[in-house]
C-alpha positions in Angstrom: -36.8 -84.6 173.6 -35.6 -87.6 171.8 -34.1 -90.1 173.9 -30.9 -92.1 172.0 -31.8 -95.4 173.4 -29.4 -98.3 173.0 -29.7 -102.2 172.6 -28.6 -103.7 175.8 -26.2 -106.0 174.1 -24.4 -103.1 172.2 -24.5 -100.9 175.6 -22.2 -104.3 177.4 -19.9 -103.9 174.4 -19.3 -100.6 174.9 -18.7 -100.7 178.4 -16.0 -103.4 178.0 -13.6 -101.1 175.8 -10.8 -103.8 175.2 -9.2 -103.6 171.0 -11.2 -100.0 171.0 -9.1 -97.0 171.2 -11.4 -93.9 172.2 -10.4 -90.5 170.9 -12.5 -88.9 173.6 -10.6 -86.2 175.7 -10.5 -86.8 179.5 -11.3 -84.7 182.2 -7.9 -83.2 181.9 -7.5 -82.4 178.6 -5.6 -85.2 177.3 -6.6 -87.9 174.9 -7.8 -90.9 176.9 -5.8 -93.6 174.4 -2.8 -91.9 175.5 -3.2 -93.3 179.2 -3.6 -97.0 177.8 0.1 -98.6 178.6 -0.2 -101.3 176.0 -1.0 -98.6 173.0 2.4 -96.6 174.1 4.3 -99.7 174.1 3.2 -100.4 170.7 4.2 -96.7 169.2 7.6 -96.7 171.2 8.8 -100.5 169.6 7.6 -99.0 166.5 9.9 -95.9 166.6 12.7 -97.5 167.4 12.0 -100.1 164.6 11.7 -97.7 162.3 14.6 -95.1 163.9 16.7 -98.8 163.4 15.7 -99.2 159.9 16.5 -95.5 158.8 20.1 -96.1 160.8 20.6 -99.3 158.3 19.7 -97.7 154.8 21.9 -94.7 155.8 24.9 -97.0 156.9 24.5 -98.5 153.5 24.7 -95.9 151.6 27.2 -94.3 153.5 31.0 -94.5 151.7 33.3 -93.3 154.6 33.3 -96.6 156.6 35.7 -98.0 154.1 37.0 -95.5 152.0 39.1 -98.0 150.3 36.6 -100.1 148.8 34.6 -96.9 147.7 37.3 -95.7 146.0 38.1 -98.9 143.9 34.3 -99.1 143.2 34.6 -95.2 141.8 38.2 -96.3 139.8 36.1 -99.0 138.3 33.6 -96.9 136.7 35.9 -94.5 135.1 38.5 -96.6 133.9 38.8 -99.0 130.6 39.1 -102.5 129.7 41.0 -105.5 131.7 43.3 -107.5 129.8 43.6 -111.3 131.0 46.7 -113.3 131.0 47.4 -116.9 132.3 50.7 -118.1 132.8 51.9 -121.3 134.3 55.9 -121.8 134.6 58.2 -123.3 136.5 59.9 -121.4 139.1 63.5 -120.9 140.2 64.3 -123.5 142.7 67.3 -124.8 145.3 68.1 -128.3 144.9 66.6 -128.7 148.3 63.5 -127.2 147.5 62.4 -129.6 145.1 60.4 -128.7 141.7 58.0 -125.8 142.3 55.4 -124.0 139.4 53.3 -121.2 139.4 49.6 -121.0 137.7 48.6 -117.2 138.0 45.6 -115.7 136.0 46.7 -111.6 135.8 43.9 -109.2 135.0 45.7 -105.8 133.5 43.5 -102.6 134.0 43.7 -100.4 131.2 43.2 -97.0 130.7 41.4 -97.1 127.4 39.7 -100.0 125.2 42.5 -99.2 122.5 44.9 -100.6 124.8 43.4 -104.2 124.4 44.4 -104.1 120.5 47.8 -102.7 121.5 48.3 -105.7 124.0 46.8 -108.2 121.3 49.4 -107.3 119.1 52.1 -107.4 121.5 51.0 -110.5 123.3 54.0 -112.7 122.4 56.4 -110.0 123.8 54.6 -109.5 127.0 54.1 -113.3 127.6 58.2 -113.8 127.0 58.7 -110.8 129.3 56.5 -111.9 131.9 57.6 -115.4 132.0 61.3 -114.8 132.3 60.3 -112.3 134.8 58.2 -114.6 137.1 60.1 -118.0 136.5 63.4 -115.8 137.8 61.4 -115.9 141.1 61.5 -118.5 143.9 58.5 -120.2 145.4 59.5 -118.4 149.0 59.8 -115.1 147.1 56.3 -115.0 146.3 54.4 -116.3 149.4 54.2 -113.2 151.3 51.7 -110.3 150.6 54.4 -107.6 150.0 56.2 -109.8 147.3 52.7 -110.3 145.6 52.5 -106.7 145.6 56.3 -106.0 144.6 55.1 -108.3 141.6 52.2 -106.6 140.6 54.0 -103.1 140.6 57.2 -104.8 138.8 54.3 -106.3 136.1 52.6 -103.1 136.0 56.4 -101.5 134.6 57.1 -103.9 132.3 54.0 -103.9 130.4 53.8 -100.2 130.6 57.5 -99.9 128.8 56.2 -101.8 126.1 53.2 -99.8 125.5 53.1 -96.6 123.0 49.3 -95.4 123.1 47.8 -96.9 126.5 49.0 -97.7 129.7 48.2 -100.4 132.8 46.5 -98.8 135.5 46.4 -101.4 137.8 47.0 -105.4 138.0 45.3 -107.8 139.6 45.9 -111.5 140.4 42.7 -113.8 140.2 44.7 -116.9 140.3 47.8 -117.1 142.4 48.8 -120.9 142.4 51.9 -122.6 143.9 52.4 -126.4 143.6 55.0 -128.6 144.2 56.6 -130.5 141.0 57.3 -129.9 137.6 54.8 -128.1 134.9 54.9 -129.8 131.8 53.2 -128.2 129.0 50.6 -130.3 127.2 51.4 -128.5 123.5 54.7 -130.0 123.5 
């Protein structure tokens, strides 16, 4: 019989066992590496991290946590163009309030692209309607969110009343600034 002899240095290395994972079965039938506490801890931490990453990506893709945002994102995919208007106008004021003006940029979300041409053709009429309507407001009437939402609904109604082929679906304020003083039009 041929005896397998190892170099004494190799025998020392194999006895040490540090850093090595053995796949030998122990006497009770379980794998010996499962008895190593460091290895089990490493596996546990890895599983917890994997579970955390999976939950993170699941929640990132979930639209149920904020349905209003998801609904707005979906509606933007289906609706048409945006038409922008910029208005700077003096507001109605009481003598004790001092003079005030508003700078507002209004984005009109439209139901189709053809409505852009119709709005462009009627821009003077639409601007006049909006200038009269917004200019009739006092600054204190425009400071609350409720009043701004009312203003959006009313702008939508006023513009839609003057359109034939398309309609405004939603109104956005991308700039809304009320300032002290009188606005002087640089073109006049």
